C-alpha positions as CSV (number, residue, x, y, z in Angstrom):
1,M,0.0,0.0,0.0
2,K,2.8,2.4,0.9
3,N,4.5,1.7,-2.4
4,H,1.3,2.3,-4.3
5,L,0.8,5.7,-2.6
6,L,4.4,6.6,-3.2
7,L,4.1,5.7,-6.9
8,C,0.9,7.8,-7.2
9,F,2.6,10.7,-5.5
10,V,5.6,10.6,-7.8
11,F,3.4,10.2,-10.8
12,C,1.3,13.2,-9.9
13,L,4.4,15.3,-9.0
14,T,6.1,14.4,-12.2
15,G,3.0,15.1,-14.3
16,G,2.6,18.5,-12.5
17,L,6.2,19.4,-13.2
18,Q,5.8,18.5,-16.9
19,M,2.8,20.7,-17.1
20,V,4.7,23.6,-15.6
21,S,7.7,23.1,-17.8
22,A,5.5,22.9,-20.9
23,Q,4.5,26.5,-20.5
24,T,6.2,28.7,-23.0
25,E,8.2,31.8,-21.9
26,T,5.8,34.1,-23.8
27,A,2.8,32.4,-22.0
28,A,4.5,32.9,-18.6
29,I,5.2,36.6,-19.4
30,A,1.6,37.1,-20.5
31,A,0.4,35.5,-17.3
32,E,2.6,38.0,-15.3
33,W,1.0,40.9,-17.2
34,E,-2.5,39.5,-16.5
35,R,-1.6,39.6,-12.8
36,A,-0.2,43.1,-13.1
37,K,-3.4,44.2,-14.9
38,A,-5.6,42.8,-12.2
39,Y,-3.5,44.4,-9.5
40,T,-3.6,47.8,-11.2
41,L,-7.3,47.5,-11.7
42,E,-7.7,46.9,-8.0
43,Y,-5.9,50.2,-7.4
44,L,-8.1,52.0,-9.9
45,E,-11.2,50.7,-8.3
46,A,-10.0,51.5,-4.7
47,M,-9.5,55.2,-5.4
48,T,-12.5,57.4,-4.9
49,D,-13.9,59.3,-7.8
50,E,-12.6,62.6,-6.4
51,G,-9.2,61.1,-5.8
52,Y,-8.5,60.8,-9.5
53,N,-7.8,64.5,-9.7
54,W,-5.8,64.7,-6.5
55,K,-2.1,65.0,-6.1
56,P,0.0,65.2,-3.0
57,T,2.1,68.2,-4.1
58,P,1.8,70.7,-7.0
59,E,4.9,69.3,-8.7
60,V,3.7,65.7,-9.2
61,R,1.0,64.1,-11.4
62,T,-2.5,63.5,-10.2
63,F,-3.6,59.9,-9.4
64,A,-5.2,59.7,-12.9
65,G,-2.1,61.2,-14.4
66,Q,0.2,58.6,-12.8
67,M,-2.0,55.8,-14.2
68,L,-2.3,57.3,-17.6
69,H,1.4,57.9,-17.8
70,L,1.8,54.2,-16.9
71,T,-0.6,53.4,-19.8
72,D,1.2,55.6,-22.3
73,A,4.5,53.8,-21.5
74,N,2.8,50.4,-21.7
75,F,1.7,51.2,-25.3
76,G,5.0,52.9,-26.3
77,L,7.5,50.5,-24.8
78,A,5.6,47.4,-25.7
79,A,5.1,48.6,-29.3
80,A,8.9,49.0,-29.5
81,A,9.3,45.4,-28.2
82,F,6.8,44.2,-30.8
83,G,8.5,46.1,-33.6
84,K,5.4,48.1,-34.2
85,E,4.3,51.7,-34.0
86,S,2.3,52.5,-30.9
87,P,-1.4,52.9,-31.5
88,V,-1.4,55.9,-29.2
89,G,0.8,59.0,-29.4
90,R,3.3,59.8,-26.7
91,G,1.5,61.4,-23.7
92,E,-1.9,61.0,-25.5
93,N,-3.6,59.2,-22.6
94,E,-1.9,61.3,-19.9
95,N,-3.2,64.4,-21.6
96,A,-6.7,63.1,-22.1
97,E,-9.4,65.6,-21.4
98,D,-11.6,63.1,-19.6
99,Q,-9.7,61.8,-16.6
100,S,-12.7,60.5,-14.8
101,K,-12.5,57.2,-12.9
102,E,-14.5,55.5,-15.6
103,N,-12.4,56.7,-18.5
104,V,-9.1,56.1,-16.8
105,I,-10.1,52.5,-16.1
106,K,-11.1,52.1,-19.7
107,L,-7.8,53.6,-21.0
108,V,-5.6,51.7,-18.6
109,T,-7.3,48.4,-19.4
110,A,-6.8,49.0,-23.1
111,G,-3.0,49.6,-22.4
112,Y,-2.7,46.3,-20.5
113,D,-4.7,44.5,-23.1
114,Y,-2.4,45.8,-25.9
115,V,0.6,44.5,-24.1
116,I,-0.9,41.1,-23.3
117,E,-2.2,40.5,-26.8
118,G,1.1,41.5,-28.3
119,I,3.0,39.1,-26.1
120,K,0.6,36.3,-27.0
121,G,1.4,37.0,-30.6
122,M,5.1,36.4,-30.0
123,N,6.9,33.1,-29.8
124,D,9.8,32.3,-27.5
125,A,12.4,32.9,-30.2
126,D,11.1,36.4,-30.7
127,L,12.1,37.3,-27.1
128,N,15.8,36.9,-27.9
129,E,15.8,39.2,-31.0
130,K,17.9,42.4,-30.4
131,I,16.2,45.8,-30.9
132,K,17.1,49.4,-30.3
133,L,15.0,50.9,-27.6
134,F,14.6,54.7,-28.0
135,G,17.0,54.4,-30.9
136,Q,20.0,54.0,-28.6
137,F,19.8,51.1,-26.1
138,E,20.4,47.6,-27.6
139,V,18.2,45.2,-25.8
140,T,16.3,42.0,-26.5
141,R,12.6,42.1,-27.1
142,R,12.3,40.4,-23.7
143,G,14.5,43.1,-22.2
144,A,12.2,45.8,-23.5
145,L,9.2,44.0,-22.1
146,D,11.0,43.7,-18.8
147,K,11.6,47.5,-18.7
148,T,7.9,48.0,-19.6
149,F,6.9,45.8,-16.6
150,E,9.4,47.6,-14.3
151,H,8.0,51.0,-15.4
152,Q,4.3,50.1,-14.7
153,T,5.3,48.5,-11.4
154,H,7.1,51.7,-10.4
155,H,4.2,54.0,-11.1
156,R,1.6,51.8,-9.6
157,G,3.8,51.7,-6.5
158,Q,3.9,55.4,-6.4
159,T,0.1,55.5,-6.3
160,T,0.1,53.5,-3.0
161,L,0.9,56.8,-1.3
162,Y,-1.9,58.6,-3.2
163,L,-4.4,56.0,-1.9
164,R,-3.1,56.2,1.7
165,L,-3.1,60.0,1.7
166,A,-6.6,60.0,0.4
167,G,-7.7,57.7,3.3
168,V,-8.0,54.6,1.1
169,K,-6.5,51.3,2.0
170,P,-4.3,50.0,-0.9
171,P,-5.1,46.5,-2.3
172,Q,-3.3,43.5,-0.9
173,E,-0.1,42.8,-2.9
174,K,-0.4,40.3,-5.7
175,L,2.9,38.5,-6.0
176,F,1.3,35.3,-7.4
């Protein structure tokens, strides 16, 4: 009986490991972006309607401005990683006239969806191709996507203070 249970355990464990290792790099990257999107949407939902136009000091962006800047960069940096022209102009979202909660959520969602769909359209070999980012930095397509991910994480992190200063509890961190 013990040998039977051990065999079942090893079989299940091995099968599980094969399933994990069968995931492509692009699928794993897309999954991380799905997680980041969900986390960012929790931030957007947590902030009050009035809080979208609030900023802690005159020198910094509003909450909406931070999230829309994040979105512009998602479009621009990811488009470079994909070897395409961005479907939105530089600063187009950040300078949008309508920075209401509803519209910001719509624009930010579109930015994440653009990145996720673009990644899903790549294969693992594409990730290792070298490109010039901003016409001067030689990186791989994956490196450009990594910088894009780092950028959105940075700006979402900044908005943690916006939420706290507005009396809103930030969402629970989503590491997995």
